[in-house]
C-alpha positions in Angstrom: 23.4 -11.2 -1.9 20.4 -13.1 -0.7 18.8 -12.1 2.6 19.2 -14.7 5.3 16.0 -16.6 6.4 16.4 -15.3 9.9 16.5 -11.7 8.8 13.6 -12.3 6.4 11.5 -13.8 9.2 12.3 -11.0 11.6 11.3 -8.4 9.0 8.1 -10.3 8.0 7.0 -10.2 11.7 6.8 -6.4 11.3 4.2 -7.0 8.5 1.8 -7.9 11.3 2.0 -4.6 13.1 -1.2 -2.6 13.5 0.2 0.2 11.4 1.2 -2.0 8.6 -2.1 -3.8 8.5 -4.0 -0.4 8.5 -1.9 0.8 5.5 -2.3 -2.6 3.7 -6.1 -2.3 4.1 -6.0 1.3 3.0 -4.1 0.4 -0.2 -6.4 -2.5 -0.9 -9.3 -0.1 -0.7 -7.6 2.4 -2.9 -7.1 0.0 -5.7 -10.8 -1.0 -5.5 -12.0 2.5 -5.8 -13.5 3.7 -9.1 -11.5 6.9 -9.1 -8.2 5.1 -8.8 -9.0 2.5 -11.3 -10.1 5.1 -13.8 -6.7 6.9 -13.3 -4.8 3.6 -13.7 -6.6 2.8 -17.0 -6.1 6.3 -18.2 -2.3 6.0 -17.6 -2.1 2.5 -19.1 -3.9 3.7 -22.2 -1.7 6.8 -22.5 1.6 4.9 -22.0 0.7 1.7 -24.0 0.5 -0.6 -20.9 -1.9 -3.6 -21.3 -5.3 -3.1 -19.6 -4.4 -5.7 -16.9 -0.7 -4.8 -16.8 2.2 -6.7 -18.2 2.3 -10.5 -17.4 5.1 -12.1 -15.4 5.5 -15.9 -15.8 7.2 -17.9 -13.1 10.5 -18.0 -14.9 10.6 -14.3 -15.4 9.4 -13.7 -11.9 12.4 -15.5 -10.4 14.8 -13.1 -12.0 12.5 -10.1 -11.7 13.8 -6.9 -10.0 11.4 -4.4 -8.6 13.2 -1.8 -10.7 12.9 -3.8 -13.9 11.0 -2.6 -17.0 9.2 -5.1 -19.3 11.2 -5.9 -22.4 8.1 -5.7 -24.6 7.1 -2.2 -23.4 7.6 0.2 -26.3 8.7 3.0 -23.9 11.3 0.9 -22.0 14.2 3.0 -23.4 12.3 6.3 -23.6 13.6 8.4 -20.6 11.2 11.2 -21.4 8.1 8.9 -21.2 9.5 7.1 -18.2 10.0 10.4 -16.3 6.6 11.6 -17.3 5.0 8.4 -16.0 7.1 8.6 -12.8 5.7 12.1 -12.1 2.2 10.7 -12.5 2.9 7.9 -10.0 4.4 10.4 -7.6 1.2 12.5 -7.8 -0.9 9.4 -7.1 1.1 8.6 -4.0 0.8 12.2 -2.8 -3.0 12.2 -3.4 -3.4 9.4 -0.9 -1.0 10.9 1.6 1.4 8.0 1.6 5.2 8.1 2.2 6.6 8.3 -1.4 10.0 7.0 -0.5 8.3 3.6 0.4 5.1 3.6 -1.6 6.3 4.9 -4.9 7.5 1.4 -6.0 4.2 -0.2 -4.8 2.1 2.1 -6.9 4.5 1.7 -9.9 4.5 -2.1 -9.6 0.7 -2.1 -9.5 0.4 0.2 -12.6 2.9 -1.9 -14.6 2.2 -5.4 -13.4 -1.1 -5.2 -11.7 0.3 -6.8 -8.6 0.4 -5.7 -5.0 4.1 -5.7 -4.1 3.8 -5.6 -0.3 1.6 -8.7 -0.2 4.2 -10.8 -2.0 6.7 -12.6 0.2 8.9 -13.2 -2.8 9.6 -9.5 -3.3 13.1 -8.2 -3.4 15.1 -8.0 -0.1 15.5 -4.3 -0.9 12.0 -3.7 0.3 12.8 -5.1 3.7 14.5 -1.8 4.4 11.0 -0.2 4.2 8.5 -0.2 7.1 5.2 0.4 5.3 4.0 1.5 8.7 2.4 4.5 10.5 5.5 4.9 12.7 9.1 5.1 11.8 12.2 4.3 13.8 15.8 4.9 12.8 19.3 5.7 14.0 19.2 9.5 13.6 22.9 10.0 13.7 23.5 7.2 11.2 20.7 8.6 8.9 22.2 12.1 9.0 25.6 10.7 7.9 23.9 9.0 4.9 22.2 12.2 3.9 25.5 14.1 4.2 26.9 11.8 1.5 23.9 12.5 -0.7 23.3 16.2 -0.4 21.9 16.5 -3.9 18.7 14.6 -2.8 18.9 15.1 1.0 16.5 18.1 1.2 13.9 16.3 -1.0 14.0 13.2 1.3 13.9 15.3 4.5 10.9 17.4 3.3 9.0 14.3 2.2 9.6 12.6 5.5 8.6 15.6 7.6 5.3 15.8 5.7 4.4 12.1 6.4 6.0 11.8 9.8 5.8 15.3 11.3 5.9 14.3 15.0 9.0 12.9 16.6 9.8 11.2 19.9 13.6 11.3 20.7 14.8 8.3 22.6 17.9 8.1 24.8 20.2 5.0 24.3 19.5 4.2 27.9 15.7 4.1 27.8 14.2 0.7 28.4 11.0 -0.7 26.7 9.1 0.1 29.9 10.5 3.7 29.9 9.4 4.3 26.3 5.9 2.8 26.7 5.4 4.7 29.9 6.5 8.0 28.3 4.2 7.5 25.3 1.2 6.6 27.6 1.7 9.7 29.8 2.3 12.0 26.9 -0.3 10.7 24.4 -2.7 13.6 24.8 0.1 15.9 23.6 1.0 13.5 20.8 -2.6 13.3 19.7 -3.0 17.1 19.7 0.1 17.3 17.4 -1.4 14.7 15.1 -4.6 16.6 14.7 -2.7 19.6 13.3 -1.5 17.5 10.3 -4.5 15.2 9.6 -6.3 15.7 6.3 -10.1 15.2 6.6 -10.4 13.3 3.2 -7.7 10.7 4.1 -9.2 7.4 5.1 -6.2 5.6 6.7 -7.5 3.6 9.6 -11.2 4.1 8.7 -11.7 0.7 7.1 -12.5 -2.2 9.3 -10.4 -5.3 8.5 -12.6 -8.2 7.3 -12.2 -11.9 7.7 -10.3 -13.1 4.6 -13.0 -15.5 3.6 -15.7 -12.9 3.9 -13.6 -10.4 1.9 -13.2 -13.0 -0.9 -16.9 -13.7 -0.8 -17.8 -10.0 -1.1 -15.3 -9.6 -3.9 -16.9 -12.5 -5.7 -20.4 -10.9 -5.3 -19.1 -7.6 -6.6 -17.4 -9.2 -9.6 -20.7 -10.7 -10.6 -22.8 -7.6 -9.9 -24.2 -7.5 -13.5 -26.0 -10.8 -13.0 -29.4 -11.0 -11.3 -29.6 -11.2 -7.5 -31.0 -14.7 -7.9 -28.1 -15.9 -10.0 -25.5 -14.3 -7.7 -27.2 -15.9 -4.7 -27.0 -19.3 -6.3 -23.3 -18.9 -7.4 -22.1 -17.5 -4.0 -23.8 -20.1 -1.9 -22.4 -22.8 -4.2 -18.9 -21.5 -4.0 -18.8 -20.4 -0.3 -20.1 -23.0 2.0 -21.2 -22.0 5.5 -23.7 -19.2 6.0 -26.4 -19.2 3.3 -27.0 -15.8 1.9 -30.5 -14.6 0.8 -31.7 -11.8 -1.4 -31.4 -9.2 1.3 -27.9 -10.2 2.2 -26.7 -10.0 -1.5 -28.3 -6.6 -1.9 -26.8 -5.2 1.3 -23.3 -6.4 0.3 -23.6 -4.9 -3.2 -24.7 -1.5 -1.7 -21.8 -1.6 0.8 -19.2 -2.6 -1.8 -20.4 0.2 -4.1 -20.2 2.7 -1.3 -16.6 1.6 -0.4 -15.5 2.1 -4.0 -16.9 5.6 -4.0 -15.2 6.7 -0.7 -11.6 7.1 -2.1 
């Protein structure tokens, strides 16, 4: 059943929340990092996945499911290999301290197809049930009933959620928006002290400043051509990106910063 346009638009609005944008930026930085790319190539080599992932043409993409496995993959019917690779993906999600229930499919999709699932508005409506955010809201009574019907996996889901969302604010059905915002504002010092207990020093969520999209594309272009001379890069980038003209010092600074960013994760 297709998701209505109204529901789609409502859900896509959430993709502009501060928490979503921070996690989106974090994931984009993860996939740029040398360490992550080395691991991805290692897994692709080991499990016979093309270096740049499997291709999806437009016709295939229309019928594509986020759970699908490429027909041409030699391991598509090998449950042992699929489970092995699934464990590797779970380890990657955990390494970057992301919520596996939501992010597992994003990492899997990138590994298999080299695409960033959460940036694609054509993705399955199934993903609209995921927040991809730093905060989580749900009907606790309704959620508990769902878990009661799936006791075989309930503990695993609860444990994972508690690790990634260890702090809770309980809300009365009678609280207004003003009541909720006022409560958070007056109790934020306590909330912050709880957060510090669970923060990991090596996790960089929220540490990357969001760039203007054009500047980001420009810097990616410069990094992609880093093996050329500074003079050649300067000519190419100024030809392609009109506006501010970059000199030798600008190109060198951008290359240093891009190299540093890729070493941070």
